[in-house]
C-alpha positions, 0 to 999 in steps of 0.5 A: 402520297395521300393525294395519289392514293385518293386518285387511285380509287377513282379508276384509271381515268388517266394513268398519267394523271395518277402517276403524276401525283407520285414524286418519283413519277412527276411529269417534270424535267429531271433535276440536273445531276452533278459530281463524279461517277458514283458521287465521288468528288465533284462540282456543285449542282448544275442548276436544274432547268425549268419544269416542263408543263403538266402532261409534257412528254419531255424529260431532261437532265444530266446523266453519266454515260460510259464512253471507253476504258480511258475516259470512263463515265462522262457527264452528258445532257440527256433528253427523253422525248416522243419515245426517243432518248437523245444525248448531247455533250452540253445543253447548248448542243441541242440546237445543232448536234445530237451525239446519239439517239436510241428508240425506246419502242424496241429497246431493253431497259435494265438496272445493274445496281442502285445507280446504273441503267443499261439501255440496249437496242439491237447492236447499240447499248448505253451504260448510264449512271445516275447520281443517286438511287432516287434519281435512277428510279425517276429515270427508269420510271420515265423511260418505262412510261415513254417506252410503253407510249412509244409501243402504243403509238407504233402499234396504232400508227395508221397503215398507209400502204392501202392493203385493205379497202377503206371503211366508211366513217360510220364503221370507223366510229362504231368499231374503232372507238370502243376498240381504241378504248379497250386497247388503251386500257390494256396498255395501262394494264401492261404498264402497271404490271411492269411498274409493279415488278420493278417497284416490288424488286426495289421494295424487297431490296430495301427490306433486306437492307433494313434487316441488316441495319445495326446503326440507329442513324441509318434506320430512319432513312431506310425505313422512310425509303421502305415506306415510300416504296410500299406506298408507291407499290400500293398505288400502282397495284390499286391502279392495276386492279381498277384498270382490270375492272374497267377493262372487263366492264367495257369488254362485256358491254361492247362484245354483244354490240360488236357481234350485232354490228358485224352481222348487220354489215355482213348482211348489208354487203351481201344484199348490196352486191346482189342488187348491184349485180342485178342492176348491172345485168338489167342495164346491159340488157336495156342498152342492147335493146335500145341500140339494137346492137351488142353492148359496147366494150366501153359501156360494159367496162363502165357498168363494171366500174359502177358495180365496184363503186357501189353507185347506181344510175337512175334510168333515163327516158331519153336513153335512145338519144345518147351516143356516149357511154355512162361513167361513174367516179368514186367519191372523195373521202372528204367530199360528198359522193358523186356520179358523172353521166356523159351527156349527148352534146346534140341533145343539150344544144336543143335544150341548152336552157336546162344547163347548170350555171356551174359550167362556164359558157355553153356546152358547144364551146367544149366541142368547138374548142379554141385549140387549147384542149384539142392540142392536149391530145397531140404528143408533138411538143413543137407544134404547141410551143411556137417557132421561137425555140431552136430545134432539139439537140440530139442527145443520148438514147441509151446507157450501159445495160444494168449488170446482173448482180444478186444481193439480198435486200432483206439481209441489209434492211432487217436491221433498219426497221423504223429508221429514216431511209436516208440514214441507212448505209446502202450499197449502190446495188439498190440504187439507180444511176441518178441522184434525188436532184435528178429525180426531182427534175424529172417532174418536168418531163411533161412541161408542155402541159404548163405551156398549154395552160398559159394559153387558157383564158379561164382559170378553171380550164388552167387548173385542169392542166395544172392538175394533169401536170401534178399527176404526170410526175408520178408516171415515171415511178411505176417501174422504178423500184431502185433508190436514187443516190442521196445528194451530198450537201451542196450538190447541185443539178442544172437542166438548161433547155432554155433554147430548145424547150424554153425552160431552165431548171436548178436544184440544190441539196440545202440540208443533209439531215433531214435531206432537203432539196430546193428546186427552181424552174423558169420558162420563157413560155410564161410560168415559174415553178419552185419547190422545197422538198424534204424527203421523210421515209420509214422502213416498216418491215414489209413495205417502205413509205416515202413521204415528200414534205413541202409545197410546190408553187407554180405561177403564171406570169401573165395572169398572176395565177399562183397554184400550190399543192403537195405530193402524195405518199409513195409506198414500195411493197414486197421488201421482204419477199416477192417482186417489188412494186410501187403504189401512190396513195393519198390526196392532193389539193391544188389551190389557186391563191389568186382566184381561189379555185380548187382541185381535189385529187384522190389517188386510190391505193391498190387493194387486192380485194378491189375490182377497181382500176389500179392506180386510179386518180379522180377529182373535181375542179371547182371555183371560189364559190364551190361550184364544180366545173370539171371532173378529172379522171384517169390513172397516174401511170397512163393518162388523165382526162377532163370532162366538162360539167354541164349540169349537176343535181343531188341524188339519193343518199348512199348506204353510208349516209353520204349525199351523192351529187350527179354530174352530167358531163360532156365527153372527156378530153385527154389532157395527158398521156404517158410517153412510151418507154424507150426500147430495152428500157427494162435493162436500163433501170426503166428510164424514160427518154428524159431520164436517159439524158439527165446524167449525160456529161455536159460542159460548163456545169458547176463542179458540184453538179450531179453529173460529176459525182464519181460513184454515180458515174461508175455505177452507170458504167457498170463498175459497181464494186468501184462505185461502192468504194467511191461511195464510202469515200464520199460519205466519209468526206462529208462526215469529216466536213460535218464534224468540222462544222460541229466543232466550229459551232461549239467553239462559237457558242463557248465564245458567245458568238452566233454560228449560222451553220451551213448556208446554201449557195444559190438559194436562201431561206424566206417565209413564203407569203402564201403558205407562211412556211420557211422555204428555200427560194432561188436568190439568183446568181447561178446562171450568171456564174455559168456565163462567166464560168466563175465557180470560185464559191463552189465547195469541193464535195467530190 
């Protein structure tokens, strides 16, 4: 106690450090409880686990949990970690089966008597009992601190919905640093206040008991308890006083600085907007004067884009030689700002010696194309794939119209804030008649981009097509606000277009919680793609965040180029009120692990206050030495263009202190353009032509194929009430299988045997040689089983 009291005089240099000196608040695993409820009867101690490292946020120990009136309190192993309290029947169950979890950030913690703890969160309540009052107090203190930390983390969690314009790094360091410090101090005050209230109540109880003592034998223990609680109360009070002092000192020292910074930023912004507006008007007047014609609409648009990005082009003496408009691109967050200027090819033919070495070949090559980039502007796939493929099979072009059922989404989602989307029981009314495996297969809608990439002799050119392909997978999501069906464990989906389009695809659901799917695609045209994607989703009240975790691999057979990238975050807005809409935000880094080429793509989040183009994507393709070769630009819902860089130079420093790079490029080439939606798409869930065919019945598929899922088929037919009943039956069947596996795991552990758990049928887990991650890769056998029509290994999941 003396050490803790000494720490208290040093301010709140760390509340955790201070409280860790108190025995009741030590950051160690809690000792195991033993005996019957209330301390009656009982076996010996269960042998406490090893202490957690200093500063650990994990607490473990035995507590008694109320189950029902027949069984009463049962001993369970509890684990407190990252603001979540989970429990298991045994310590061995931690490896595979969690019996329940409660989120402390929204939970209410109460104490009934000397040994009981009551945790309630919405409709879930845990009645717990410790072996003694001392152990109860340790748990209560640990739970209170974990709750405070969980609330702090939730409030400080970054809002990736993109509602506001991103601030510069200097602004964040100047404003967010002191603000974060003050917020931390305020949280310390709140935590200390709660602890004072609890320890004060305990102290009062101890004093009352001391007054009623008659036997001298009991007085010693009670007086000792009073002394401990009084010391703890004094330490916490001193910590609160010191925290108050620190908080006030910081508030006084930073308040004037904040006012000056905000005023300065406001004035700078106003001056910058006025300057940009004047320059835009001057630039427009100069263009009209030089060309002797009204300003082009595209030129006006590019000037408007310049004003939005805050970039200014330096005046050129040879403006009369230009016959292409100037375009500007926003800077990448993690790279220096850059500006692109479209050059005149004729002008650069006359002065080719001035070209930068960053480009491959001569600028004439860009205009005298060898058919790779030129063919990218053509939408006809058969022209670019050769004559070795059969004509396309006629497939369906429509599905039954979506019924008009009204259902309040908020009435269901309001009790699910902070939960994983995959764990929320949802009626089919919010679904679309496709599974997540089929949505994953939709990434191949623009597979012809990869067929064209095979023809590229240059790895940087090939990177441009790979980048366009990575963006094209989001084009189907712009109107698709409905949720796909969560696949059942072991569910598969095949898309065999080997004879028509040259590729065949297979997906399998390899994990249910967390939901994970493995995907493998082989193409005769010279490429293979595979991915192991885990969907992490959080409902945050007004919007829903969907974070695909896992890498996408693409390998070209002839060159051996191996590309790896990851998906960005998808956000569904207006969950509570208004029309649902989807946005994509974040960055994609595509790396060629053979040549070390890179492409940095930035998906700009939508902002109401921005005048920028919605759904914008920009990026730069560079080689292993960091030299930029191409500029990528476009939108993820419409098209992507590629501009070849012929010269680069360093421009002026921006107001944020970033060095701008000016890229002089040739006119852009369209690499990818979105196909128009089918007629009546708004009544068919906004499905594309490919999506309409994904759930079309096919013969010879595996019995686990998504096309055979009954609730999904009923929903597509418009029989939603029957689909909801069938969906509940399938989910209950899956839960029964899971319970059986858990029982088998417990039995195996009790017998000292190893239990492997669920093993995917067509994929196997291996450590990826490139990323070092454990992923599921295709092990073969599916297409051979299809040829034999031998599906004996497939489970009965439907």
